[in-house]
C-alpha positions in Angstrom: -218.0 -118.1 -44.2 -214.4 -118.0 -45.1 -211.8 -120.8 -44.6 -210.1 -119.6 -41.8 -213.4 -119.0 -39.9 -214.3 -122.5 -40.2 -210.8 -123.7 -39.4 -211.0 -121.9 -36.1 -214.5 -123.1 -35.1 -213.4 -126.5 -35.9 -210.0 -126.6 -34.3 -211.0 -127.4 -30.5 -213.1 -130.7 -31.7 -210.0 -131.9 -33.7 -207.7 -131.1 -30.4 -210.3 -132.7 -28.3 -210.5 -135.7 -30.4 -207.1 -135.8 -30.2 -206.4 -135.8 -26.9 -209.1 -138.6 -26.1 -207.3 -140.9 -28.6 -203.6 -139.9 -26.5 -205.0 -140.1 -23.6 -208.5 -142.3 -23.3 -208.3 -142.3 -19.2 -208.6 -138.8 -18.9 -211.8 -137.0 -18.2 -212.7 -133.7 -20.1 -212.0 -130.9 -17.8 -213.5 -127.6 -18.5 -211.3 -125.0 -19.9 -211.9 -122.3 -17.7 -210.8 -125.1 -14.5 -207.0 -125.1 -16.5 -206.6 -121.5 -16.2 -207.0 -121.9 -12.5 -204.9 -125.2 -12.1 -200.7 -125.4 -12.0 -201.1 -129.0 -12.4 -201.0 -130.9 -15.7 -203.0 -133.9 -16.5 -201.0 -137.2 -17.3 -202.1 -139.9 -18.7 -200.9 -142.5 -15.3 -202.5 -140.8 -12.5 -200.5 -143.4 -10.3 -198.7 -141.5 -7.9 -194.6 -142.6 -7.1 -192.8 -143.0 -4.2 -189.2 -143.0 -4.0 -186.8 -143.2 -1.1 -185.0 -140.3 0.1 -181.0 -140.4 0.2 -181.4 -140.2 4.0 -183.0 -143.2 4.5 -180.9 -144.7 1.8 -177.9 -144.1 3.7 -176.7 -146.1 6.6 -173.8 -145.7 8.9 -170.8 -147.3 8.3 -168.9 -146.6 11.9 -169.5 -147.0 15.6 -168.3 -143.0 15.5 -170.7 -142.2 12.3 -173.5 -143.8 14.2 -173.0 -142.1 17.6 -172.9 -138.9 15.5 -175.9 -139.1 13.6 -178.0 -140.6 17.5 -176.4 -136.8 18.5 -177.9 -135.2 15.5 -181.4 -137.1 16.1 -181.6 -136.4 19.5 -180.9 -132.4 18.7 -183.7 -132.5 16.1 -185.9 -134.5 18.4 -185.5 -131.9 21.6 -186.5 -129.5 18.9 -189.8 -131.2 18.3 -190.4 -131.6 21.5 -189.9 -127.8 23.7 -191.0 -129.4 27.0 -187.1 -131.4 26.6 -185.3 -128.6 24.7 -185.8 -126.4 27.7 -183.5 -128.7 29.6 -181.0 -129.8 27.4 -178.9 -127.3 25.6 -177.6 -127.9 22.0 -173.9 -128.1 23.8 -175.1 -131.1 25.8 -177.0 -132.7 23.2 -174.0 -132.5 21.2 -171.8 -134.0 24.3 -169.6 -131.0 23.8 -166.8 -130.2 26.8 -167.0 -126.7 28.7 -163.2 -126.0 26.9 -164.8 -126.4 23.0 -168.1 -124.5 24.0 -166.0 -121.5 25.6 -165.3 -118.7 22.8 -162.6 -117.4 24.7 -159.3 -118.6 24.8 -156.4 -118.6 27.3 -154.3 -115.9 27.3 -150.6 -115.4 27.2 -149.6 -111.8 28.5 -146.3 -110.2 27.5 -146.2 -106.7 29.8 -142.6 -105.5 28.6 -141.0 -102.2 29.5 -137.8 -100.1 30.4 -137.1 -101.6 33.1 -138.5 -105.5 33.2 -140.7 -107.8 31.4 -143.6 -109.8 33.2 -145.2 -112.7 31.6 -148.9 -114.1 32.8 -150.8 -116.9 31.4 -154.6 -116.8 32.2 -157.9 -118.4 31.8 -160.6 -117.8 29.2 -162.4 -116.0 33.1 -158.8 -114.2 33.1 -158.1 -116.2 36.4 -153.9 -116.3 36.3 -152.3 -119.5 35.9 -148.6 -118.7 35.8 -147.2 -115.4 36.8 -143.6 -114.5 36.1 -141.1 -111.7 35.6 -137.2 -111.3 34.9 -136.9 -110.6 38.8 -138.1 -114.3 39.8 -135.2 -115.7 37.4 -132.6 -113.9 39.8 -131.9 -110.8 37.5 -131.4 -107.9 39.2 -131.7 -104.1 38.8 -131.1 -103.0 35.1 -130.3 -106.6 34.1 -134.3 -107.2 34.1 -134.9 -105.0 31.3 -132.5 -106.8 28.9 -133.6 -108.4 25.9 -131.0 -112.0 27.5 -133.6 -111.5 30.7 -136.7 -111.5 28.9 -135.6 -114.7 26.5 -134.8 -116.9 29.5 -137.8 -115.7 31.1 -139.9 -116.9 27.9 -138.1 -120.3 27.8 -138.7 -120.5 31.6 -142.2 -120.0 31.3 -143.2 -122.5 28.4 -141.4 -125.2 30.5 -143.3 -124.4 33.4 -146.5 -124.8 31.7 -145.0 -128.3 30.4 -144.4 -128.9 33.7 -148.0 -128.6 34.9 -149.8 -129.9 32.0 -151.3 -126.3 30.7 -150.0 -127.5 27.3 -152.1 -130.0 26.5 -155.2 -128.2 28.7 -154.7 -125.3 26.9 -156.8 -125.7 23.0 -157.1 -122.1 22.0 -154.6 -119.2 22.6 -154.3 -115.8 22.4 -151.1 -113.6 22.3 -151.6 -110.3 24.2 -148.7 -107.7 23.7 -148.2 -104.7 25.8 -145.2 -102.2 25.6 -142.6 -101.6 23.4 -139.5 -102.6 25.7 -137.0 -105.4 24.7 -138.9 -108.3 26.0 -141.6 -107.3 23.3 -139.4 -109.1 21.0 -137.5 -111.6 22.7 -140.4 -113.8 24.2 -142.0 -113.6 20.8 -138.6 -115.0 19.7 -139.1 -117.9 21.8 -142.5 -118.6 20.9 -141.4 -118.9 17.2 -138.4 -120.8 18.4 -138.1 -124.8 19.3 -139.5 -123.9 22.9 -142.8 -123.0 21.5 -143.6 -125.4 19.0 -146.5 -127.0 20.7 -148.1 -123.4 21.5 -147.4 -122.1 18.0 -150.2 -124.8 17.1 -152.8 -123.2 19.5 -152.6 -119.7 18.9 -155.8 -118.0 17.5 -155.2 -114.5 17.6 -152.2 -112.2 18.5 -153.3 -108.9 20.0 -151.7 -105.7 21.2 -153.2 -104.0 24.5 -150.5 -101.4 24.7 -152.1 -97.9 26.9 -152.7 -94.8 24.7 -152.9 -91.8 25.9 -156.0 -89.2 25.7 -155.2 -85.7 27.2 -154.7 -86.5 30.7 -152.2 -84.7 33.0 -149.0 -83.0 31.7 -146.0 -85.5 31.0 -142.8 -84.5 33.3 -140.1 -82.3 31.7 -138.2 -84.2 29.3 -134.4 -85.3 30.8 -131.7 -83.0 29.2 -128.8 -84.2 28.5 -125.5 -82.5 27.5 
């Protein structure tokens, strides 16, 4: 028998003796069981328990404490299906109706060749304020001018301040319709000093101008000259 064969036969015995000397407390484990075990045998089998960071943290203020209480109540409601059926997530967090609503208030600007209309609506599309250039005393062709639309925009924003709508509104959407002179005029009012309190609350600007898809035949264009 060669020396390599003797070494291969003695290697398990040597390693077994070394393992016993290094870790005398461990018991001999059959080799075939180690193939199905993903855990390592350690000399010290005493379990250690560490405190989680969430247990170590404590609220530093009343505000943080109330927020943590809200979140804790939400998780408790999730663990209890009967309580979760009665209370919703928004009620547990104490959110207001305005914060719950994904739809903002709307500031409609309808401008055409003859007049300009401004309508302020709630998130459910109920009108809060609706005015046009005719309500300011402009008549006939004057209603479609740039100056009339500018005065209308400033007047509507002033009315919103008087009624307390500016403080009530948290999110606002600007809805543009038509390509008259009042379109640019009212936008100038919003970008100016009159609309500085509303600009912070604008979340979206959209265009709802009507587009023709077929339909009836357009009237004959007017021929001049």
